[in-house]
C-alpha positions, 0 to 999 in steps of 0.5 A: 135914854138917860144921859151919861152924866160923867161926860158931856155928850155932844151929838154929831149930825151930818153925812156919814164920812164927815160924822166919822171924821169928827168923832175920830178927831174928838177921840184924839183931843186932850179933853176926850176923857170928858166928852162923849160924841154921839154920831147921828149920820144921815144918808140925805139932808132931808133926814137931818131932823129925824136923826137929831130927834133920836138922840136929842134926849141923850145929849147936852149939845149938838154939832152939825156938820155944816150950816145946811144941816143946822138950818134944816134942823131949825126949820123942822122944829125947835132944837132943845139943846145948845147947837153949833155947826162946822163953819164953811170957810176957805180953810178947806179950799187949799187941800181940795184944790191941791188934790184936784191939780195932782190927781185930776188935772184940774185948772184951779183958775177955772173952777166953780165953787159953792158955799164959801163966801166970795171974799174968803175965796178971794183971800185964799186965791191971793195967798196961793197966787192964782188969778180969779178972773175965771173962778165962779162962786155961789155962796150959801145963804139958806137951804133954798140956795142949795137947790141952785148949786147943781144948776150953777155948776152944770151951766158953767161946765156946759159952757166950757167955763170950768174944769171942775166943780167944788162943793161942800154938799154931799148930795150936790156932789153925787148929782153932779157926778151922775150928770158927768160934771167933774166934781171935788167935794170940799171937806173942812180942815182938821183944825176947823173940826177941832175948833167946832168940837171945842165950841160944842163942848163949851156949849154943853158944859154951859148947858149942864150948869144952867140945867143944874140951877135950882127952880122953885114953883109955888102952887096955891089955891086960887082966891076964888076957891079958898074956904072962908075959914081955915083949920084942921076941922074944915073937912072941905079944905083938908080934902082940897089940899089932899087932892091938890097934893096928889095931883102935884105929886103925880106930875112932880115924879116925872120931873124928879121934884119934891113937893112940900106944903107951905102955909094953908093953901100953898105947896112948894115944888123944888126941882132943877131948871133942866127938868122944869124946862122939859115939863113946860116945853122950854118955858112956853106953857104953865106947869101943873095948872091944866092937870089940877084943873082937869083932875081936881076941878080947881083953879090954882095960882102958879109962880116959878122962880129960877136962881143959882141958890135956893134963896134966890129961886124962892124969892123969885118964885114968891114974886112970880106968885104975886103976879099970878094972883094979880092975873087971877090964875089966868096964867103962870109967871116965871122970874128967872135968875136975872129978874126977868118976868115971863108969862106962861099960858096954860097948855092947850089940849088937843081938840080930841081931848077937849070936852065942850059943854053944850049951852043947852045941856041938861046937865049944865042946867042942873048944875047951875040950878044947884049952884044957884040954890047953894049960894056963892060960899065955896064950902056949900058947893059940896053936896050929897044925894040928900041935898040934891034930892031936896033941891030938885024935889026928887028921890034920893035914888034919882039924885044919886043918878043926877050926881053920877051924870054930873061927874061924867060930864065933868061938872062935879067930882067925887070926894072920899066917902064919909063913914057914918056912926050909924049902920048903912051906906057911907055918905058920898059927897061931891064937889060941884064945879061952877062954870 
């Protein structure tokens, strides 16, 4: 789902009634014309991450209905956009106590209260002039503490110590009501919700600005695979550049990026921080390296630069590329807008996608024999059936089967056929992939 870029999109995650109230209040704010609130209500707290996942790609920030939903979402997985939550405070306690006194005959001096910090409860009771000697408080610390809320309220009610339980958690209120415990659910005040929406809007606006920053990626053939000499007449070098360019374009299209050549062995990929973040799992893995290795059979050096201007991003990318060269293409490096350097390892493929070469594989032995006969010159690593037939002492037809087997084993890749001036089958070259 694409974002409606004309407005800042804020996801609202929480119980149905509270999400509905937040969306309604958001529509009445002076900034309503610049906001789009996307509701993701859940029936139970266990659905928090699932509901968030469905809207994550369409929002700039997320506002959770409370700290419980926020903590549950973080425990279930990384939140890829800025996030905040409606704070639990004593501001919603006044209305709940007043409602309890007027409608349910609750004694405000004999209640049990969860979620709110004891000092905030004490401050609220001091303002309304009610003693706290028989007021019991269980503060929220983390999701596990919610499991104790039900027992906390039920025990005090059975002992006759309280006239009602006050809770912020909808599922706790439902359970207590089913167990016959008088319960009042505390809701945040309207002013608290307004402040939370404004905070989320600021986070979303900041996310927009950060995503719009320029990101430049320099991708260069590793020193170990560069040709001994350059020039338009070097067919092997031109073919390498073409294959590298194609691999980069395939991934760049998904990022909305541009790819242009720079110097003999380097390409420049220009995109935004937001797009690059998605392509690197939030700047945790290197871009391009695994694809180029899998599809082209080459090692590349990758440097990423971020910046508010093209000049800054490019300068940072150059510095990052130098660090990648020093690491011998073992990882990519990124320099951010503040000059901080980060190492990005290659993406680990799923086990099902990994093809391991047996140490005694016949194909590996043949590949090694060919490489040893050809020497260490990268240009000599391009062979055809005639060369293989001569080295192995087999017929050209058998050599072609050997080369096809090497391709299937991931030990070679086929180059475009070379047309011959003479009649007959075009010469089919292959590049051996050294182990």
